[in-house]
N, C-alpha and C positions, 0 to 999 in steps of 0.2 A: 412644481417639483415632480421629478420622475418617480413614478410608482413602481417599486421593485418587489417581485415575489422571489424569495430565495428558497432553493431546494438543496438540502444536504443532510448528511447524517453523522459521519465519524469525525474524529479529530482533524483530519485533513481539511474539512470544510469550515472549521471554526474561524481561522484567521480571515477568510474571505467575508463571512458575515460580519465579523467585528470591524473589518475595514469599511464595508458599506455603511455601517452605523456611524463610524467615526468621521466619515466624509460627508455625513448629513443626508444621505439618500433616504427617501421615504420608503422604508421596508414595510409594506402593508400586510405581509403574511409570510410565514415560514412553513414549508412542508418538510417533514422528516419521517423516517421509518417508524412504525409502531414500537413502543417499548417492548423489550425482550428480556428473557432470563439470561443471566451472564454469571460467570465465575463458578467456583465450586459449589456454592450454596444455591445457585440458580435463582438468585434474587432478581426480580424484574427491575431493570435499570432504564433510565432515560438516555437518549443519545446525547453526545456532547453538544450537538447543535441545538437540541431542544432545551438543554440547560441554559445555554447562552440566550436563546430567544425568550425563555421564561424570565430570566434575570432582567431583560430589557423591556418586558411587558408587551412583547409582540404576539399577534394572533398566531396560533399554532394549529396546523392540520396534520393528521397522521393517517392518511388512507392506506389500506393494505394493497390497493391497486389504483391505477389512474385510468383504467379502461371503462369504468362505469360512469353513468351519467351524473351520479351524485358527486363524485370527486371533481369532475369537470365543472359542474355548476358551482362548486365551492370556490374553485380558482377563478372562474369567470366573475363571481361576485366581488372578488378583490380588485378587479379592473386594472391589471398590471400593464404598464407600458413596456416592460421587459422582464423576462424571467432569467435569473442567474442560477446556475447549477454547479455543484461541486460534490462529487462522490455521493449522490443521492441514493442510488441503489435500485432504481426502477427506470425502465425505458419510458420515454414520453411519447404518447400516441399523437398522431398527426393533428387531432382536434385541439390539443393543448399547444402544439408547436405553432399553430396558426392563430392562436388567441392574442398574444401581445403584438402591438404594432411594430416593436423593435425586435421581435423574435426572442429566441431562447439561446443564451450563451452558456457554454460549459467550460469549466476549468478542468483540464485533463492532465494527469501526472506523467506525461511523456512528451517527447518531441514527435508529434504525429507526422506521418502515418505509422511510425513504429509504436508497437505495444498498445494497440487498441484493446479495450476490454477492462475487466474488473481489477487486474493486478499488475498494472504497468510498472510500478516501482520495484517490486520483487523481480519482475521479468528483466529489467535493465541490469540488476545485480547479477542474476543468473547468467546473462549473456556476456558478462565480463566487460561491459561497456565503460569507457573512461569518463563519459559525461552523459547526462540526461537533462530533463527540463520539464517545463509546463507549456501547454498550448491553450489558448482561448479560441474555441471553435463555435460556430453557429450550429446548433443541434439540428440534425435532420432525422429521418425515420430509421437510419441505420445505426450500427454500433460504433460510435465514435468516428463516423465517416464524413461528418459535415466539414465545410470549408473553414480554413483557419484564419482568424483575424490577427493574431499576434502569438509569438512564442518567446521564451527566454530559457537559457541553458545554465547549468552549473556542473562543475566536476563532481564525480563520485569518488569520495575518499576511500582509500583501501580498507579502512576500518568501518565504513558505513554499513549499517544494517537497514532493513526496510523501515524499522522504527525511526532511526536517526535521519534517514533520507526523506521520509515522509514529512517530518517536521520542517526540514529545509525547503522542500518543494511546496508545502502548504503556505509558508511565508512568502515564497517567491510568487506563487499563484495569486495570492491576495494583492501583492504590489502590482502585478501585471494587470489584474482585473481593474484596479483603480486607475491605472494609466490608460487602459484601453477603452473602458466604458464611456467616458465623456466623448471621445473621438467617434466612437460608434454611434452614439446618440445624435451627434452633429452631422452624421453622414459623411465623415471624412475617410472611412476605411472601406476598402473593397476586399472581401474575403477571398482567400486563395484556395482553389480546390485541391484536395489531397491527391497524391499520386498513388492510386490503389496498387500499382505494381510494386511499390516499396513497402507495403503494409505488412506488419507482423501482428500476431494476436497474443494477448496476455489473459487467458481465461481465469476464472475464479479458482483459487487454490483449494485443493482437497487436503484434509488432514493427513492422509496417507502419503502425500508428496514429501513429507519431512523425513521419511525413512531413508537412511543412508545406504547406498550401494557401494561397498568398499572396493569394488572392481573399477569404479570410476577414478579418474585422475585426482590427485589430492587438491589441485587448484579448483576443480569443479565442485568437490565436496566443501571446500572452504566457502565458495560462493553460495552454496546451498545453506550452510549454517547462517550466513549473513542475510540471505534473502528471506529465510523463514524465521527470522527473529523480528518481532516477538511471537509471531504465530505462523504456523503451528509448532515451530521449533524443529530443528533437525534432531533426529534420534536414531539410536541403534539399540541392540540388546546385549547385555552382559549377564551370563549365567541365567538367562530367562527373564531378567529384570530390565524394564525400560530405562535407558540411559540417554538423557538429553545432552547434546553438545551445544553450549551457549556461545563459546568463543573458541576459535581455533585459527591456525594458519598453516598453509602448505609449506613444506620444507623439502628441497631437492638435494640438500647437502648431506643430510644424515644417511649413513650407510645402512642399508637394509641387511640384516643377518641372512646368511644362506638358508634357504628353505622356508623363510617367513612369507606367508601368503597374505592376500588382502584381508584386512580386519584384525590381523595379529597385533597385539600391543607390545611395543618395544620400549626399553628405557632410553631417555634422552636427558641431557643436562637439565636438572631442576624439574623433571616431570616425566611425561610419557607421550608417546605418539602411536598412531595406528597406521599400519602399512596400507597403502592405497594401490590402485591399479598402476599408477606411476607416482613416485615420490611418497612421502609420508605426511600425515596430518598431525601436527602437534595439537594436543588437547589442552587448551588453556583454562576453560571453565566448563564443568560438567555438573549434572544433577541426576542422581538416582531417583527413581520413582518414590514419591512421598517424602523426599529429603530436600534440604536447602541446596541452592546453587553454591558450588565450592570451587576455589582455585584448585588446579590439578594437584599441586603439592599437598594441600590439605586433604583432598580426597584420597590420595594414595596412602596416607597414614592410617586410614580406616578401611581400606579396601585390599585386604590380604589376597594375594593371588591375581591381582589385576594385571600386573606386568607378566607377559607371557601368555595371557589368555587370548581368546579370539572373540571379537565382536561380530555379531550377526546382523 
């Protein structure tokens, strides 16, 4: 039986590990990132992958780095035939890449070579792409630069957020891994090198990236709202208070009042919109700091002076 070491951390990786287990692979160990504080209370939480691994009685390793001899020795002791990776969060050094006879395979949440890096799903939404997908690649020493074994695509729904699209791609990636792995182990697949000239990068998202620039076109801000949901959320400021925009949509039909500049809130049927660099952004769900997420109609009932104010 094929000995598999699985490396992954967030929700995106869970379906792949679950699929390996359901297909009867001998998962001899799971590597996931160390437990970290999360949420308002900063309680230390286990990763989603760790919770699944623990529920199935799998050996769990949580090194903070893979570059020391101790971490490599721990993986070597597991004697994997293949290592499968999904959103693990650490680059694999060459010593680990050379360890398993069948190499290391990674599930990446884009159609490589587009959107290499830590945030490919948000990047696809920000770019306004009609479709995205997953790629199974053989890991090399670069950042998502290895040759591709298989890929699968799906459309991006106009309402998709990074949260909803991540769930779809995680399920698609798990199915593709299970379809690809047996053929790879039998030597039936020849990896295809990526075309570096077509590559784009999707670096890790900073919290500050969520701040809305109202000089941007409304369609770009709408994508920002979707791409940064659930984290870090798109946000602006009203009367000095942080205001998150959880749902919105661009509108190019609403007539902008004369003299209304970017960020000014104007009334629209059943709600409010903010003027953008071009078009307006209808505000569908918002959240004032320390308050609940509210539909705009409910928010307006308790936000005197919101209409006509300027968002910064």
